[in-house]
Steps between C-alpha positions, in 0.01 A plus 500: 500500500523152656491482881536175692339442838550244776239257626628245748287325760316774693724782375450698181609835370766679297876521561634850576669528161157503336407804705810682379395434142157647557637801686731571207213476254274725707768769538657493150236385249237758580160438344616207285268209585689173558409148396567259785537124501500345848626146509552265793871438559561133427860507621552340843757772577232736624332231707832421673613858547173679579588508873779749412258782430141600557282462194296800393132410555258492210273773628776761520675381184194535276439854625816629336407753228695301241261209558173676573550705181602203285339454160542121491562240771565126491448303823661163436482199737375700800356308791134527593588698815711749308239550229238564765720774645550661160128483416419717804721789387339804342647719229650369175299756304736481200520124458387387154649148479483247786612135495456264798613138529514277806785266590503158333327206672345704778126522558338823611202511733399866482387695199658844486311825470704784355395865530392681182790604279354777281762472224525119486439375145686171456500217753665158508414264787564136577244408766469135406638390838229676702284232663220662693217322681244637468604687182558871558381752247779550252310793356602706805876438461549804274313799369442348157341797328837655405652178357551490124733194477477191723727195509399253771521142625197465725325249723158645574127437510276525196293784641823675596629480141179651370503779761865583433457508123189712541708764681776505236300735281807672350703184434614473138730195522492194726711185533395256774531144627186409695447225756147503637453390860162339438443188297339631181300178464361522854123493468463624859695817433335825606629676189226692322510615143500879477360741246719570198765769556667682210872561549569766236873569538672159492699458175731202563439204731711192577357246742629162616268266687374145480269436208178510706595824674578672169133540414418630848765774477279676244167410659284809549729731297510636149818665372391704197844660447718188546722452195750232609428195718713209617359190669754273666376164625641345815513124550285398203423569136268791430139417420338678209177566689692680777698697242179612331349611830806717555523663157125556487570779752746670260305614191779726364774233527775526234779282642451171684772278651439148630791393718526130582681403819466129424560288194266604221258245356281608210258215568439607860494869415245464218274262691134612508570812293165446323320578826660844510530592134792639297744763623376753242164511678656636819791710365391630158756783495802289592818597311768301689465153652798345680529143629786539744729249670418190295750233601630187334556192712827341390364160600208534260525452127583845365241467221221485758559849637527651152178314422341668805589841358356409159184362659453830681555707185252288301238492775151632440527687829780712357384519134123541504339840465786716372427462127166679534661810650667785315822535695877480480596135560601422856861410585526169686836437664618174655767553768695178553694476825768262372516206261710182482812497285328255267261766372556856379297818505521513121328160491216633715461809281503289182218292641314819590550638148347182363184580696414794278260640398366599842291804601796624709880530478674225704865492609723338763815594688702376795517703823665324793255509790231660286425869452373561853519384856372694799780639713525740789623844399708751689411868492741582216356223283150628576605839371717408200420148380129442544421451131805277450385276784151457351631412151193626315524637148234758577612736778 
């Protein structure tokens, strides 16, 4: 059920027709739990005509049984003031799926604190626009212990990330974009390394951050049950030493995706690999390796980018160590974003075939935009399309 609301200047609330819809549901649908998607009305009609009727206030609207008993709720483009009102309301004992996004291009100054929702399992939040000085404790925003699936775009402190993850003891799947408030290279930082914590339930993890922050995301944690991991690098090419620091925390890893947000360069990527050692040293049980979102620059010579792929496949970093292990050969997949008309996918695969024999099975295919990109989810997508959004082979 999609319900629009009005937010105009100092006035916000729901048109009377929305109340009629909820009254009908409450009186005719019995115990059937609704799924509700609240979206800010973008039509100027309501802003021009709102003086014709009195808007139903948030506090009374969200106390309707059809809402307080809802199984899933999406709060899309709500203002900071309206979200604060909603976060003070008790109830919602049946809610299992909750998605919250703020309006575009608007900064928030207050971190919300929602009451415990005992049935809440899957949560999607876009809190990237919260700018808080000094940083509030994000760990207090929700009761994290019930969460099993988290999709989030967050701006938070390093200690706050650790504290939040520490509370998510039942989380099995996580997909996040992280922007740390502190400079990670700041030698005057008060951040202190903590004792190692074992997070036993996490099975799939996708994280996007800048290349330095990637290693910190895993600092102080070991994920002994993690099977599928994706590292997505913002702003720069991934560094092998940071990648190794991350996967060293995932001893059971079977599927590993490296997603490049910038133009891939084998020379830059493989730089200093000798200081870290080969991939097989850190992920001995790896069955699937995916290099995602490799792009061709149409202004470059097309042979150069194919040469980058071949350099990667022939590299000691990727080849060393597997031959001494009794195992099914790993599948290595190259995901090309798009290629110029002057070169074909069949040409790339012919060049890859000429690389054999290798201690793994290489292949390439074209996927426009790559296999994965973090995106905010509504409550229905949280419920029905979580695995599709992650694009892992291993569920």
